[in-house]
C-alpha positions, 0 to 999 in steps of 0.5 A: 500500500502506498503512503500517498494512498493512505494520505489521500484516504485520511484527507477524504475522511477529514473532508467528510468529517468537515462536511458533516460538521458543517451540516450540523452547524447549518441545522442549528442556523436554520433552527435559529432563523426559524426562531427569529421568524416566529418573533421574539418575546422575553418568554420565547427567548427564555424557552429557547435558551432552556431548550438549547441548554438541555437538548441542542447542546447534548444532541450536537455534541453527540453528533460531532463526537461520533463524526470525529470518533469514526473519522479518527478510527478510520484514519488509524485503520488506514494507517494500520493497513499501510504499516501491515502492507509496507 
């Protein structure tokens, strides 16, 4: 297995991780735009703040953690294949 092939595979994994991260960010931006369109009152802002603290952060952190865990694991597997077939 060629070193450049391993580097290319790891680069592709990083790009996929970046795209997935951007998708999570866009989802959160769309949610914020929807809140702005619905109107801002003090009660609504308080509800959104509490919802964000309890639900949004935990789901986003979980999604991003899985994205990066999978990307790092696959990178290590690609490196292991390179070392084995070297």
